N, C-alpha and C positions, 0 to 999 in steps of 0.2 A: 818322823820328827816330832808327832806329837808327844810320844812316851820320852824323847830326850830334853823335853822340857822340864821333867822333874826327875830324870834317872840318868845313869852314867851312861855312856855310850856301849860298853857293853851287855848290860840289861835292857836298853831299849832294842838292840841288836836281835837279843833273845827274846824278846818280847814280840817284835815285829817278823822273828822268822828267818834275820838275814845272819849272817856269819859276822865276826868282828873285823875281819878285814874290810868288809863291804861298808860297815858303820865307820870306820875311821876314814875309807876313801869318801863317803858320803860328806863327813865330817869337815874334809878339806875342801871338796868342790860339789855343791849341792846341785848344779845345773843338770836337767836331762840330757841324756845321749844325744836326742837330736838337737838339742843346742849347742853341743860341744862339736859337731861336724861341721867342719868346716867347709866353705863353697868349693865346688869343683871349678878349677879353672881352667883356662884354654889349652887346648890339646896342639894346637897348632897357631902359629902367628896369625893375626889379623890380617887378612887380604886387602881390608879397605882403609886399615889406618892411615896410609902415606895419602889418601884421597879423600876422605870424608869430609873434615873440617874446611881443608882448601879448595876442594873443587865439587863436592857431590851437594855440601848445603848451600852453597852460593847458586847452584841451577836449582834447587829446590824453593828456593825464597824468589826467586827471578821468576820461575816458572809454575807456579804451585799444581798447576794441572796436568803437569809433564808426566807420562807414564815411566813405569821401571824401565821397560824395554828402550825407552828414547834416551834416557840417562846412561843405561847401558853399552848404548851405541855410542854415546859420545865419548864415554870413557874410554872405551877399545878406538876410538878414533885419534883420541890424543895418546894413548899408551897403547900400540899395537902389539906389545907382548904381554897386555893383560889376560887371564885365564877367560874363558866362556864360563867356566863352572862357577862363577860367584854370583851368578843370576840370584838362585834362591836366597844366599846371605844377604844380596842387596836389596830384597824383595822386603824381608823380614825386618832390615835395618830401618828403611824408609819410613814400612808401616808403623813402627815403633816411633819414629820422628814425627810423623803427621800427627799422630793421636796427642802428642804434646805440642807442638809447634806448630801444626799445618793450620788452614785457614778453618774458620766456622763453616759448617755443614748445615745444609737446610733441613728443617724440622717436619715430618708430616704431621699434622694434628687428625688424629682419627675424631668421626664423627658419629653423633648419635642421631639415629634417623627416624622420624616417626612415621606411621603411616600416611599414606595418601599424600604426603609434603612435596617431594620431588620426584621428577621422571627426567632420564636423561638422553639426548638423541645425539647419534653420531655416525659417521659412514666407515665402512672397513672395505679394503681392497680383497678379493675372493679370487684372483687370477690363479693364486697356487693351486688351487682345488682343481683346474683343468677340467672344468666342464664344459661340453659342446651340446649344442642342439642342431639335430639332422645331421648330424657329421662334422657341423662347423663350430669352430672353436668360438665360447660364449664370452665376449670380453664385458665385464661388468664387475659391479661390486655389492655391496649390501648396505641397505638403510638399518640401522640397530637402534630400537629403541627397548630401553629398560626401566623399570621402578625401582629405586633404590632398595626401600625397604622389603620388598617381599622377593625381588627379583625376577617379576613376571618380564617376558622379552617379547619382542615381535621384530620380524625379520622381512624386508620387503625386497626384492631383486631390482637394481637399477642398473639401467644400461647406458645411461651418458653419465654425467659428471656429477658433483655435489652442489646442483641444483637447488634453488628455494622450489621449484616444482618438484621436484623427487623428496624434497625436506616435508612440503606439505601434504602430498599423495599417502607418504610412508607414516607420516606422524597420525594422519586422520585415521587410517586404516588400523592404527595398532589403537587407538582411543575407542573406535567403534568395537574393535574386535574385546577391548577391556571392559568396556559398558560404562565407562568414567574418565574423568580428568584429575591429573594431579594439579595441588595449587601451585606448584612452580615448574617450569621446564627448563632444562639447562642446556645448551649447546656450546660449541667450541667457536663460536663468534660468527658462524655461517661465513667464514672465511672464504670458501669455494664458490659461494654464490655472489660475493661482491668483485671478485678479483677480475680484473681486466676490465672493468666495467666503468662508464663514465660517471661524472658526478650525479646526473640526472636518474641513470639506471639504478646506481646504489641508492637514492632516496627511494626510488619506487619501490626495490627489491624491501628495504626497510619497514616502509609505509604496510606494504602486504603483510609481510612477518607480524608487525604488530596487531594488524587488523585480524590475523590468525589466531594469536594469542588471544585477542579480547573476543573472540567468537566462544571460546573453548573457557573463558574466565581463569585463565592461566596467567602468571605472572613468570615474565621471559628474563633469564639470567643468563651470562655468559662465564665461561673460565676465561683467566690471564692467557692472553697468546702465547703458545709454546710452553704452558705449563701443563703437560698431558696428566699428572697424579690429581690434578683437581678435578678431572673427570674418571678419576680412577675405577669408579663403579660401573662403569660401562667399556674404557680401555680394557681391564683386564678380561671383561668378558667376551670382548671381541675373540681374543684366542682360544676360549674354552667352546664359544658357538662353531668357529671354524674347525676346530677338533673334531667336536660332534657330527659336523656335516662330513669330515673327512673319513670318519668311522663309518657311518652310513652310506658313503660312497663305495668302500670297500666291501661291505656287507650286500650290497646292492651287485656288485660284480660287475659294473659298468658307469661309464662318466658320461655316457652318452644319452639324449633324451629326444624323444618325439617332437615336443614342441616346446614354447616356453612356459606354457601355461602347466605342461607335467613337470617342469623343474621347479616352478613356483609352490605349484602342490608339493612336492619333495621336500622342499624350504618348510615350509607351513608344518608338514607331519614332523620334522625334527624338532622345531622350535615346539610345537604342541608336546611333543613327549617331554619337553625338559621343563615347560610349564606344570605338567602333571604331577612332576615329583614335588612340586611346590604349591600344591593345592590348599592348603590349611594358611599360609601365611598371605597367599594371592586374596583368597575370601576375607582375611581379616582387613585386608587394605582397600580393599571393595566398598568396603562399608564405609569408608573415610574419603573415597574420591568424590569430585564435584560433578553433579548430573550432568550431562550431555546436552547438547541444544535439541532442537526439534530435527536438524536437518545440516549435512555437513556444509562447510563453505567452499569456497571453488579454491580445488587444487591445479588448476591451469592457467597459462597464459592464453590472451585472445589477441589475433591479430585479422585485418582485414586485408585481404591479399585479391587481385584480379588473376585472372586465369586466361594467360596469353595464347597465341595462335599456335605455340609449339604443343599445345595439349595438357599442360599443365602450369605449375608456378613455382617461383624459388624463393624458399624459405631459410633465412640463415646459413647461405652458401650451399643449400640442399636443392635440386631439383625435382618435384615430385610430378607425376602424372595420374590424372584425374578422367572422369568420361570427356570424352570430346563434346557432349553437348553442353558443358558448363563453360566453352571458350566464350569470351567476351562477356562472361557474369563475375561479380565479385563475391567471393566465399569469406565467410566469417569462420576462422580457422581457431579452434583450441588445442594448445600445444600442451601435451603430457609429457612424462618422461619417456614412454616406450611408443607413444601414438600420437597421431594427429586425428581431430575428428572435425570435419567439414559441413559447414550448412550453409545453404542458400536461403536466405532469412532466417526461418526459425526451423526450416526443413532440413534434416540431416539428409546428405548426397554422397557423401564418402568417407572411410576409415581406412586411414594410411599406418603404414608403419614409420616410427619416426628414425629418420637417417641422421649422418653424421658425415661431416667433411671429411675427405680422406686425408688431408693434410692442412698446415696452414696457408700452405699456397694453392690448393687441390680440393674443388667440391667435392659433393658427392651427389649421387641419383639415387632415387627410390622409384623405379619402373614396374609399371603394370602389363605386360604386353597386350591385356585384354583391352586396353584402354585406347590402343593406335592401331590394332593388327587390321582394321577395317580399311584404314586409309593406306596402311603399309601393303596392304595387298593388290591395290592400284598403281603403288609406285616401289616395287619391289627393288630397285636398284637403289633407294635412300637407305636401304640398309647397309649397303657398304662399308660408308664413311659417318653412320650415325654417332653423334658424341656419345649416347649411354648404350651402344651397342652391347657391351660386354655385360651391362645389369639387366637387359633385354631377355636373356636366357633365363627360362623359369626352373631348369634342371641342368645337370652337366651334360646330359645325354644330347639334347639341341646344341649344344657347342661344341661337342665333338663331332656330331654331324655337318656342322658349319665348315669346321677346320677340315675333315677330311674331303669337302665338295672342294674347298679351295686349292687343295692339294692337287686336283684333277686340271688346275692352269685355267677355268672357266668361270671367272668371278659374277658374270650373270647367271649361269646356272645355279651356282652355289647360294645366291641372294634368294633368286626364286624358289629354291627348293625349300631353304631355311623357313623362309616366310610362309610357303605354304604348308609346311608341317606345324608352325604355330596358328596358323587359322585352323587347321585341322583340331589341334589340341582344344582351342577354344570352342569350336561348332559344334564340335561332338563331347565335349569336356569328359575327356580322355587323356589329360595331360600325364597320367604317372602311367596308365596302360599303354601310350604310345611312347613314352619313355623308357619303357621297359624294350618293345619291340624295336626302337633305335638301336639300343645297346647291343641286342641280340644280331642285327644285322651288320654293326660295326665289328664285333667281336670275331664275326665268322668273316672278316675282311672285304664285306659287302657294302656298298653305298646304299642308303636308303631309297627304295623305290614310292614315291610319292604316290603314284597311281595306285599302287599295290596296296600300299597303308589307307588309302581313302577307301578303297574296297572293302578293306579289311574291318575297319571302324566305321562303316557304314550303318545308320540303325536299319534292324531288319525291318522288312516290308509284313506287316500282318493284313491276312485278308480279310476285308470286310464281309463281317457276318449276314447273311440274309436272313432278312427280318420280314414275317408273313401276320399281317394283322387279320384279324377275322373279326368281321363286323356282325354285331351282335342284330337277329330278324326284329326288323320295327314292329312286329306284334306283341313283342315283349314288352314294349313300353305302354301299348294297350291294356295288358293283362295289369300292370302295375297300377295305372289309372283306377282301374275298376275295383283294384284290392285297397286304394286308398280313398275312394269318392264314401263310404259310409263313415267311416272315422271323422271327415271333414263335418258331415251332416250331425253327427251326434256332438260334436264339439261345439256345432253353431246353438 
């Protein structure tokens, strides 16, 4: 075309290396081949043409959130002869329509975070991990704390619900493990702590939460209710943490732990390994944290409860046994997420596992047979209809023994032998060994012989050694006095 400005078509084509025919073709139409190509038309009739404007668009306008499958089902209900194979076509058409005519969508605003500014708290359900303790499935969740800038995280096993007590204990554990506190603490409004509480109780929880924040010099903020992405820095981390725990459990080869402390140590190890990969940003953020106070604040609730003649007390629909010598006294009970600590005045007298009600209509029991066995030995038939009898067995072997004895048709003997077995386990401190012996007898289709077991677990009698004392002759003292006399004179 540049040559054509000053030359004839034949000369311009020759200079450019084209044929004369090409020159005259370009002279007639200078468009590129791609511009001349006509768009491909439909290869088959549009299956949605009869319904799009008349039925589909009105449905999309009336119900903006409806799924494509819902629109398809409605069309097939109205037109049974409509093919099922139009789903993909309908999805593409609706997606394109919504991009142009659909409602405005929410925009996520990415934030720039500075070191030491914000820490997040949340709870996550971990029932999918299938963890058990001593063979019993562990119903629990994790309190999860995370720093937004560095990604430092801390996890605490919670046995109850999302209570203020669990939050206070988990948060303080995280801050003291970190060695500092962020300037701002964000949570999901502590809805679980306030749920089903009276106005007075809600005010109490709010005041304690404000006191907790003041103690560590943090500003409390909350995300909007139901807007999970405002806590996105920890919501997304929940899935990563649970996947890391799942991988570690698979490598461990077992999901059963000897006790709760072993499982907590396992979780701490997994979280510690994740934090080790973020050593540099964590070190950078630690320098910007607020220094910790001299001591922790209370992470428990406290109640004053009397011990009844039943040998225990009832707290939040759960009955707990304590040593019977405390009957008639009023205990000061500190309520933690997983335990109760009981004080008589300032003296600690008992530490109990925290129990939960069985259901909304049925309470629970936390019973230690050692607290009542001395009274039960004097009245063994009380065992037959004891309200917490099923919770009294420390191991399944003792329950098996009682059931096997009951099958013999003599309830009096069943109660007496079972109480005797529990007393033997307590007096000789042989609960586990006695359980193994009982299981062995029952597996051999024999009932446990209480007299034989008492003889077997009776402490071995040791012979008293004969001690011979040889007295020194009295003349030795005279010799000592004679030796020491000149020294006394020299000193004088």
